[in-house]
N, C-alpha and C positions, 0 to 999 in steps of 0.2 A: 786367609792370608790376604795381605794387601798387595794388589797389583793394579796399576793405573797406566793406561796407554794414553799418552799426551797427544802424539801425532805419529806419523809413519816412521820417524827417526828416534823418538824419545819415549822411554818407558820407565816407570818407577816400580820397584819390586822390593818387598820385605827382604832384608838380608838374611841369608841362611848359611849354614856351615859350608855348603858346597861352593859358596862364593869366596871363601877365605883366600884361596891362592890368587885368584885374579884381582881381588881387592888389594892384597899385599903387593902384588906386582905393580899395580897402579901407584900406590904410595911410594914404593921403592924407586920407581922410575922418575919421580918428580919431587924428591925430598927437599932439595934446595928451594924450589919454588914454594912448596907448602910451608916450609919452615918460617917464611917471612911472617905468617899470620897465625899459625896453628901451634899451640904449645906442646902437643903430644907427639910430634913427628919423631923426635929423638928417642922417645921411650917406646915407640912402636917399631922395633927394629927386626922383628922376625915374623915369620908366618904364624907361629904360635901366638904372638901378641895380637895379630889380626883375628885369629880364630877365637881368642878370649873376648875380644871386643864384640864380635858377632854373637857369641853366647850370651853376653850381658844384654845386648839389644833384644835378643829373643826372649829373655826373662822380662825385660821391660814391657814388651808386647804382651806376653802372657799375663802379666799382673795389671794390665790395662792402664799403664802409666805413660803411654806414648809408644813410639817406635822409630826405627831408623830404616831408611830405604836406600837401596842402591839406585843410582841413576844410570840407565843404559842408553847409550847413544849409538845408533846404527849397529846394535848387537854387542857393543863393547861397554864394559863398566867404565863410567866417566867420572863418578864421584859419589857423594853421599849427602843426603838431606834427612833431617829428622827432627822430631819434637824432643826437646830436652827432658821435659816432664809435663804431663798434663795435670793441672791443678783443677780437679773437678769441683771442689767447693767454691772456687772463685771463677770457674768457667773460663780458664785462660791457659795459654801455653806459650812457649817460645820456640823458635825454629833456628837451627844451626845448619850450616851447609859448607861444602867445599867441592871443587872440581879439579881434576888433573889438568896440568898446564896446557896440553894440546887441545882441550875442549873449551877453553875460555874464549869468550867473544862470539859465541854462536847463538846466544839467547837461550841456551839450555837451562841455566839456573833460574832465570826469570820465569820460564814456563813451569819448572819444577816447583818453585815457590808458590806460584799462582795455584797450582793443583793442591799443594799442602794447605794453603790458606783456605781454599774452597772446602777441603775435607774437614778442617778444624771448625770452621764457622757454620757450615751447612750440615755435614754428616754427623759430626760430633756435637753440634749445637753449642759450641763454646761462644763466648762473647768477646774475647780479646786474643790477639796474636801479637807477640813481640819479637823483634829481631834486634840483636845487639851486634854492632860492628866496631872494629878498631877504628879510632878517629881518622887515621891516615890511610885506611884501606879503601881507596876510592872505588875499586871495582865491586867490593862487597856492599858498600854503602849505596851504590847506584841501584841496586836491586830493590830495597824497600822504597827508595825514593821514586823509582819508576812505577812501582805498584801502588803508589798513593798513600803510603804510610805517613804518619805524622812524626816528625822529629820531636821527641819529648824531653830530651836532655842528655847530659853527659855524666858518666860515672868515672870519676878520676882514679887512675891507677887500678883499673878493674881487673887487669890480667897481667901475669908475669910471662914474658916471652924470652926465656933463656937468660938474658943479661940485662933486661930493662922492662919497665912497666909500660903498658899502653892504656890510654883512656878508651872507654867504650861510648859510642853514641847509641842511645836507645830510641828505637822506632816502634810505634804501635799502631794497630788498626783495630777498630771495634766492628762487631758484626753489622750494625746498622750502616756504618760508613762503607764497608766493603760491599754490602748488598746494593746500596744506593749508587756507588761509583762503578760497579761492575754489572749493574742491571740484572742481578740474580733474583 
């Protein structure tokens, strides 16, 4: 099982069925906030939906295609970070993430992303990590920018958010860049 202690306040753990209720409560407590940038919020309306999501992520982990981790802050689940899918033949992956509203602005996600990037490029021996963010989601875009990713371009109308399309900005970092910039 994946468990990574970042510091005395932040811990990443593989999501398990026993986390379904607390994860659902977090989603439910900040739906309007999450809805601005996440297309799945309206379809994740019940505890059962959250439980199904966790079961899917457990299958993803078991099949060695990546995984999703809960982000715990001071003992409370604060959000989720995960690899969308590991492309072993091309030695690459992409990361997605979100935080509950009351946890934003504390540096939690930057630290969680740094840990996930380290794990991908060092432990999994991948060569590339990508992060895609909605063009106008400045808080999300600040994370790869802060971590030294290269802005590689834009995918137009990349995602449908309820009643409109949003462009995605693509950020990438290669293993040699990460190791050089982070002195690993």
